[in-house]
C-alpha positions in Angstrom: -0.1 0.0 0.0 1.3 3.5 -0.5 0.4 6.7 1.0 0.6 10.0 -0.3 -0.3 13.7 0.9 -3.3 14.4 -1.3 -5.1 15.1 1.9 -2.8 18.1 3.4 -5.5 20.7 1.2 -7.4 20.1 4.4 -5.4 22.4 6.1 -5.8 25.4 3.9 -9.5 26.0 4.6 -9.1 25.2 8.9 -10.2 27.8 10.4 -8.1 26.7 13.4 -5.2 27.4 11.7 -6.3 31.3 10.5 -3.2 32.5 12.3 -0.4 30.6 11.5 0.4 32.9 8.4 1.5 35.7 10.9 3.9 32.8 11.9 5.4 32.3 8.7 6.7 36.2 8.4 8.7 35.1 11.7 12.7 34.9 11.8 12.8 31.9 14.0 11.5 29.2 11.4 10.4 27.0 14.0 7.4 29.1 15.2 4.9 28.0 11.8 5.6 24.5 13.0 5.2 24.6 16.6 1.8 27.0 16.3 0.2 24.1 13.8 1.8 21.3 16.5 -0.1 23.2 19.6 -3.2 23.0 17.1 -3.5 19.8 16.0 -2.8 18.6 19.0 -6.0 20.2 20.3 -8.0 19.3 17.3 -6.4 16.0 16.6 -6.0 16.9 12.8 -3.5 14.7 12.3 -3.3 12.9 8.8 -3.7 9.6 9.0 -1.5 6.9 6.9 -1.2 3.3 6.8 2.0 1.5 7.5 3.5 -1.6 5.6 4.4 -4.8 7.6 6.1 -7.8 6.7 3.4 -10.8 5.6 4.0 -13.9 3.7 0.5 -13.5 2.3 1.3 -10.5 0.9 4.4 -11.3 -0.3 3.4 -14.6 -1.8 0.8 -12.4 -4.1 3.8 -10.3 -5.8 5.9 -13.1 -6.2 2.8 -15.1 -8.2 2.6 -12.1 -10.3 6.0 -12.1 -10.9 6.1 -15.6 -12.0 3.0 -15.0 -14.4 4.8 -12.4 -15.8 8.7 -13.7 -16.1 8.8 -14.8 -19.5 6.7 -12.0 -21.0 7.5 -9.1 -19.0 10.8 -9.8 -16.9 11.3 -5.9 -15.5 7.8 -6.1 -14.6 8.5 -9.8 -13.3 11.6 -8.7 -11.4 9.9 -5.6 -9.7 7.3 -7.9 -8.4 10.2 -10.2 -7.0 11.6 -7.2 -5.1 8.7 -6.1 -3.8 8.2 -9.6 -2.6 11.5 -9.5 -0.8 11.0 -6.4 0.7 7.0 -7.9 2.1 9.0 -10.7 3.1 9.4 -12.2 6.4 13.1 -13.1 7.2 13.8 -16.6 6.2 9.9 -17.0 4.7 9.6 -19.6 2.0 8.8 -16.7 -0.2 12.0 -15.1 0.4 13.8 -17.7 -0.4 11.6 -18.7 -3.8 12.1 -14.5 -4.5 15.6 -15.3 -4.3 15.5 -17.8 -6.8 13.2 -16.5 -9.2 15.7 -13.6 -9.1 18.4 -15.5 -9.8 16.9 -17.2 -12.8 15.9 -14.0 -14.8 19.5 -12.7 -14.2 20.8 -15.9 -15.5 18.2 -15.7 -18.4 20.2 -12.0 -18.7 23.6 -13.3 -18.3 24.1 -11.4 -15.6 25.8 -13.8 -14.2 27.4 -12.7 -10.9 24.1 -11.1 -10.2 22.8 -14.3 -10.5 25.6 -15.6 -8.3 24.9 -13.3 -5.3 21.4 -14.0 -5.3 21.9 -18.1 -5.0 24.4 -17.6 -2.2 22.2 -14.9 -0.2 19.0 -17.6 -0.4 21.9 -20.7 0.4 22.7 -18.7 3.7 19.2 -19.2 4.8 17.5 -22.4 5.5 16.5 -24.1 2.2 15.0 -27.3 1.5 17.5 -29.7 0.3 15.5 -30.0 -3.0 15.9 -26.1 -3.5 19.5 -26.3 -2.6 20.3 -29.0 -5.3 18.5 -26.8 -7.7 20.1 -23.3 -6.8 23.5 -25.3 -6.8 22.6 -27.0 -10.5 21.7 -22.8 -11.7 24.8 -21.7 -10.1 27.0 -24.4 -12.1 25.8 -22.8 -15.1 26.3 -19.4 -14.0 29.7 -20.0 -13.1 30.3 -21.6 -16.4 29.0 -18.4 -18.4 30.4 -15.9 -16.1 33.5 -14.9 -18.3 30.9 -13.9 -20.8 30.4 -10.8 -18.4 34.1 -10.2 -17.6 34.7 -10.3 -21.3 32.7 -7.2 -22.5 33.7 -5.8 -19.3 37.3 -5.8 -20.8 36.4 -4.5 -23.8 35.0 -1.4 -22.5 37.5 -1.0 -20.2 40.8 1.3 -21.0 43.3 3.4 -18.8 41.6 6.5 -20.5 38.3 5.5 -19.5 38.5 3.9 -16.4 40.8 6.8 -15.0 37.8 9.4 -16.7 36.4 9.9 -13.2 39.6 10.6 -11.1 40.4 14.2 -9.2 43.6 15.7 -11.4 45.8 17.8 -9.3 45.3 19.0 -6.1 42.9 21.6 -4.7 43.1 22.0 -0.6 40.3 24.6 0.0 37.9 22.7 -2.4 39.4 18.5 -2.5 36.1 17.1 -4.3 37.1 19.8 -6.9 40.3 20.0 -9.4 42.5 23.2 -9.3 40.4 24.9 -11.9 37.8 25.5 -9.8 38.0 28.4 -7.2 35.5 29.2 -4.4 35.3 33.2 -3.5 32.6 34.2 -1.1 31.3 37.8 -1.4 28.8 39.7 0.8 27.9 36.0 2.6 27.5 33.8 -0.8 29.4 31.3 -1.9 30.3 32.1 -5.8 32.2 29.4 -7.5 34.1 29.7 -10.5 36.5 29.0 -12.8 40.5 29.4 -11.5 41.8 29.5 -14.8 40.4 28.8 -18.5 38.5 25.3 -18.7 38.5 23.5 -21.8 35.0 21.7 -23.3 34.6 18.4 -21.8 37.1 18.4 -18.9 36.4 16.8 -15.4 35.8 20.0 -12.9 35.0 17.8 -9.7 33.6 14.7 -8.5 31.5 15.0 -5.1 30.2 12.8 -2.8 26.4 13.8 -1.7 26.0 14.7 2.2 22.7 12.7 1.8 21.0 11.1 -1.3 17.0 10.4 -1.7 16.1 8.0 -4.2 12.7 9.1 -6.4 9.7 6.9 -5.7 10.1 5.2 -9.1 13.6 4.0 -8.0 12.6 2.5 -4.3 12.3 -1.1 -5.6 15.3 -1.6 -8.0 18.1 0.8 -6.6 19.7 0.7 -3.2 18.3 3.0 -1.0 22.0 4.1 0.2 24.0 4.1 -2.3 21.6 4.0 -5.2 23.2 1.1 -7.6 20.5 -0.4 -9.8 20.8 -4.1 -9.6 18.6 -7.1 -9.5 21.1 -8.5 -6.7 19.8 -6.3 -4.1 18.5 -7.0 -0.3 15.9 -6.2 1.7 15.6 -4.0 4.6 15.3 -6.5 7.7 12.8 -3.6 9.3 10.7 -1.4 6.9 9.1 -2.6 3.3 10.7 -0.2 1.3 14.3 -0.2 1.5 16.5 -2.1 -0.5 20.4 -2.2 -0.1 23.4 -3.6 -2.0 25.0 -5.8 0.7 25.6 -5.4 4.6 27.9 -2.4 3.8 25.3 0.0 2.7 22.6 -1.1 5.5 25.1 -0.4 8.2 26.7 2.8 6.9 22.6 3.8 6.2 21.5 2.6 9.7 24.4 4.8 11.0 23.0 7.8 8.8 19.9 6.9 10.6 18.0 4.8 8.7 17.2 3.0 11.6 14.7 5.9 12.6 13.0 6.7 9.0 12.9 2.7 8.6 9.7 3.3 11.1 8.0 5.9 9.2 8.9 5.8 6.2 5.8 4.7 5.0 4.5 8.5 5.0 8.4 9.6 3.6 7.0 10.9 0.0 9.8 12.2 -2.4 9.1 15.9 -1.7 10.2 15.5 1.9 12.8 12.7 1.4 15.8 14.2 1.1 15.2 16.9 4.1 14.4 14.7 6.2 17.5 12.2 6.1 19.7 15.2 6.1 18.4 16.2 9.1 18.6 12.5 10.8 22.0 12.9 9.6 22.7 16.3 11.4 21.8 14.4 14.6 23.9 11.5 14.0 26.7 14.1 13.4 25.9 16.0 16.4 27.5 15.0 19.8 24.4 15.9 21.7 20.8 17.2 21.2 22.5 20.3 22.9 24.8 20.7 19.6 22.4 19.8 17.3 20.2 22.6 18.9 22.8 25.2 19.1 23.6 24.8 15.7 19.6 25.1 14.5 19.9 28.5 16.5 22.2 29.9 13.9 21.2 28.9 10.3 21.1 31.4 8.0 23.0 33.8 10.2 26.2 35.8 10.0 27.7 33.4 12.5 27.3 30.6 10.4 28.3 32.3 7.1 31.5 33.2 8.5 31.8 29.9 10.7 31.2 27.4 7.6 33.0 29.4 4.8 36.4 28.5 4.7 35.5 25.0 5.9 32.4 24.0 4.2 33.8 22.3 1.0 36.3 19.9 3.4 34.7 17.5 5.7 32.7 19.8 8.1 29.5 18.0 9.6 27.4 21.1 9.0 28.5 22.0 5.7 24.8 21.2 3.8 23.5 24.0 6.2 25.9 26.5 4.6 23.1 27.3 1.6 21.5 30.5 0.2 19.1 31.5 2.1 18.0 34.6 -0.3 15.1 32.8 -2.3 12.1 34.3 -3.5 8.8 32.8 -3.4 9.0 30.6 -0.5 5.8 31.5 1.6 3.7 28.9 -0.5 6.0 26.2 -0.5 6.7 27.2 3.5 3.3 26.3 4.7 2.9 23.2 2.8 6.3 21.9 3.9 5.5 23.1 7.9 2.3 20.8 7.7 4.4 17.7 6.5 7.0 18.7 8.8 4.7 18.6 11.7 2.9 15.8 10.8 6.4 13.7 10.7 7.4 15.4 14.1 3.9 13.9 15.5 5.0 10.4 13.8 8.8 10.3 15.2 6.5 10.6 18.6 4.5 7.8 18.0 6.4 5.5 16.5 9.9 6.0 17.3 12.3 6.1 20.1 13.7 9.1 18.2 13.1 12.1 20.3 14.4 12.2 24.0 12.4 11.4 26.6 12.3 14.4 28.9 9.5 16.8 28.3 11.5 20.3 28.8 14.1 18.4 26.9 11.8 17.1 24.2 10.2 20.5 23.4 13.2 22.4 22.5 14.7 19.7 20.2 11.6 19.2 18.6 12.0 23.0 18.3 15.4 22.7 16.5 14.0 19.4 14.7 11.2 22.0 12.9 14.1 24.5 12.5 16.4 22.6 10.6 13.4 21.0 8.7 11.8 23.6 7.5 15.5 25.5 6.4 16.7 22.2 4.1 13.3 22.2 2.4 13.5 25.7 2.0 17.2 26.9 1.2 19.0 23.3 0.3 19.3 23.2 -3.2 18.7 19.7 -4.2 21.0 18.7 -7.4 19.5 16.3 -9.7 21.2 12.9 -10.6 21.0 11.9 -14.2 22.0 8.2 -14.1 23.1 5.9 -17.2 21.8 1.9 -17.0 22.5 -0.4 -19.0 21.5 -4.1 -20.5 22.3 -4.2 -24.3 21.5 -0.7 -24.5 22.7 2.5 -23.0 20.6 5.4 -21.9 19.7 7.9 -18.8 17.6 6.2 -16.2 14.2 8.3 -16.9 13.3 8.8 -13.0 16.1 11.2 -11.3 17.6 11.2 -7.8 18.3 13.6 -5.5 21.0 14.5 -3.5 22.5 17.4 -1.2 26.3 18.7 -2.4 27.7 21.6 -0.3 29.7 22.5 -3.9 27.6 21.5 -6.8 24.6 22.9 -4.7 26.0 26.0 -4.3 26.3 26.8 -8.0 24.2 29.4 -10.3 21.7 28.1 -12.1 21.2 29.0 -15.8 19.3 27.6 -18.5 21.8 27.8 -20.3 24.6 26.4 -18.1 28.5 25.9 -18.5 28.6 22.8 -17.0 26.6 19.2 -17.1 26.3 16.9 -14.1 26.4 13.2 -14.1 25.0 10.7 -11.2 28.1 8.3 -9.9 25.7 6.7 -7.3 25.8 8.2 -4.8 28.2 11.0 -6.0 28.2 13.6 -9.2 30.7 14.4 -11.7 31.1 18.1 -13.4 32.4 18.4 -16.2 32.5 21.8 -18.3 29.9 21.9 -21.1 31.0 25.4 -22.5 34.8 27.0 -22.9 35.1 28.8 -19.4 37.0 31.8 -19.0 38.8 32.0 -16.0 37.1 34.1 -13.3 33.3 33.1 -15.2 30.8 31.6 -12.2 30.1 27.9 -12.9 26.5 26.8 -13.6 24.3 24.1 -14.1 20.4 23.7 -14.7 18.5 22.8 -11.2 15.9 21.4 -13.6 18.1 19.2 -16.0 19.9 20.9 -19.1 17.3 21.7 -21.9 18.4 19.5 -24.5 17.8 16.7 -21.6 14.4 17.6 -20.6 11.1 19.1 -21.9 11.2 22.7 -22.6 7.8 25.3 -21.6 5.6 25.1 -19.7 6.6 22.5 -17.4 10.6 23.7 -16.7 8.9 27.2 -15.9 6.7 25.6 -13.2 9.3 23.7 -11.7 11.9 26.3 -11.3 9.0 28.5 -9.3 7.7 26.0 -7.4 10.9 24.1 -6.8 13.8 26.7 -6.7 11.5 29.9 -6.6 13.3 31.2 -9.9 11.6 33.4 -12.8 13.8 33.5 -15.5 13.4 36.6 -17.4 13.8 37.1 -21.3 14.4 33.6 -21.5 14.2 31.7 -24.6 14.5 28.4 -23.4 11.7 29.2 -20.4 9.6 31.0 -23.5 9.9 28.0 -25.4 11.5 30.4 -27.7 14.3 28.6 -29.2 15.7 30.0 -32.5 14.9 26.8 -35.1 17.9 27.6 -37.6 21.3 29.5 -36.7 23.8 29.4 -39.8 27.2 28.1 -39.1 30.5 29.2 -41.0 32.5 27.8 -43.0 35.0 26.9 -39.9 32.2 24.7 -38.0 30.9 23.2 -41.0 33.8 21.3 -41.5 34.0 20.8 -38.2 30.4 19.3 -38.2 31.6 17.0 -41.2 34.5 15.0 -38.9 31.7 14.1 -35.8 31.7 10.8 -34.9 29.3 8.4 -36.2 29.9 5.5 -34.7 28.3 3.8 -31.5 31.6 2.2 -30.4 32.6 4.5 -27.7 35.9 1.8 -26.8 37.5 2.2 -29.9 39.5 5.2 -29.6 38.0 6.3 -27.0 40.6 9.2 -25.9 40.9 10.6 -29.4 37.0 10.8 -30.1 36.5 12.2 -27.3 38.9 15.1 -27.0 37.4 15.5 -31.0 33.8 15.6 -30.2 35.0 18.0 -27.0 36.7 20.3 -30.0 33.5 20.1 -32.1 31.7 21.4 -29.2 33.9 24.2 -28.6 33.3 25.6 -32.1 30.0 25.1 -31.9 29.7 26.8 -28.5 28.2 29.9 -30.3 25.5 27.9 -32.4 24.4 26.3 -29.3 20.6 26.2 -30.4 21.3 24.5 -34.2 20.7 21.4 -34.8 24.2 20.5 -35.2 24.8 21.5 -31.8 22.2 19.5 -30.4 23.8 15.8 -32.9 26.9 16.8 -31.3 25.8 17.4 -28.0 23.7 13.8 -27.8 27.0 12.2 -28.8 29.1 13.7 -26.0 26.3 13.1 -23.6 26.7 9.5 -24.9 30.1 9.4 -23.6 29.9 11.0 -20.5 27.5 7.5 -20.1 29.7 5.1 -20.9 32.1 6.2 -18.8 29.9 6.3 -16.1 28.5 3.0 -17.1 32.5 1.4 -17.5 33.0 2.6 -14.0 29.9 2.9 -11.9 27.7 0.0 -13.8 24.0 0.2 -13.4 22.1 -2.8 -14.6 18.2 -2.4 -15.2 16.6 -4.8 -16.8 14.3 -4.2 -19.4 11.5 -5.8 -21.4 11.8 -5.7 -25.0 
């Protein structure tokens, strides 16, 4: 069963909440949440939710449906098997049969390592002898074919490809970036600029997220912690919504707060998932509730700006809180976020031991939770993470995850950005998309590059609602992109030399550098059809590098 927050509109006309609008203007972000909490505690007008429990019966239902789909629609069958695993009680018969079924699908698609992993996980359970014999026979077949998988991987590998995302050089102030990147602070605001002239295709940074959140469409196919997509993930022991690569990812996720999230994960929808997970991690990084409260009290102040500016991009545990606090059009979003947060706090009290027991301390902590949660929701910029997936055909995954990145999240938005961001599991790489001059500000598109997304009204609405941005005289947002841009002779000659093959592993370094050279020459005609074609080739190469180094296996139906 799935919960949503469509009932949130009942609060819009609730007369008991009429005074909340005054608190939205308060300097203390927690005031509106605390006011809403006081009102809802009296009226008992909380949102009502259903919570999933492990169930052999329901798990068996999904297992049966997966079996019916396995031949004609293996993609949907795998989703059903993963759902069955998530719902299955540990060591139950349905859990064992779901692992066996996933192993069978993996073997059919020559994903032999995934097949073997599924079998080994199943064998670690209390299996019947008949099932053990069946699994051992399947494992023998997979082990005989595993060389095919390795050969395919070896063909794609090269020194240039394997090291493409390695940071070259040492940037003391910004360890996740190359020396091509500099960070300046003007009037308390972070500006990320080019430290020197940068050529198209240059890797500028590879940053690991402070925290990530899977898109709701990805939760049944990807790791809850590192976002890897694979048919051999393991279910969380406690909840019915989180899969993990292995015990390592599970343990890291628990340390960052999944043991708390696990109890109320059924109500943590996409809109609040990222700030909620960040909140839990920040608490775990604090030595005490007193430190957590103290940090909440200086959010957005000069004290925080001065304190974290120099250390934000290193290992500072509060780096994600150094974000832009000048966003506009926040009050509509603020009300919705407030009502979500107050309900989540309510269920944290009901279903978890996250909050302290002492009544006086609990009130101070709840106010701090509200303050940080709302600050994250309003002011921290989530970065869209495009991921490359493959199984036969390489492509960008349809559903983008989100992450908080202290460096890349502080880049300015542009609808015609000079950088491109690609997801590398729970990290992202930042690459130069245009020639960038020394001192020029680095930009990326919060909603995705205009050539990879649908322009027009949908883009405008997302910028306004999610980021409080209204573009002025923007040809992309106004859907007024020129239909034709003439090329000069040098550009025409360059276009004739563009790659026409998708054999990315052949002469990879030379071909990629040629693609970047053509991108540079066509930069002045970036709305032309020729630029679009070379841009697509550029993105395919970046996808190829990501696929080789950070493979995501997504089984698709033909």
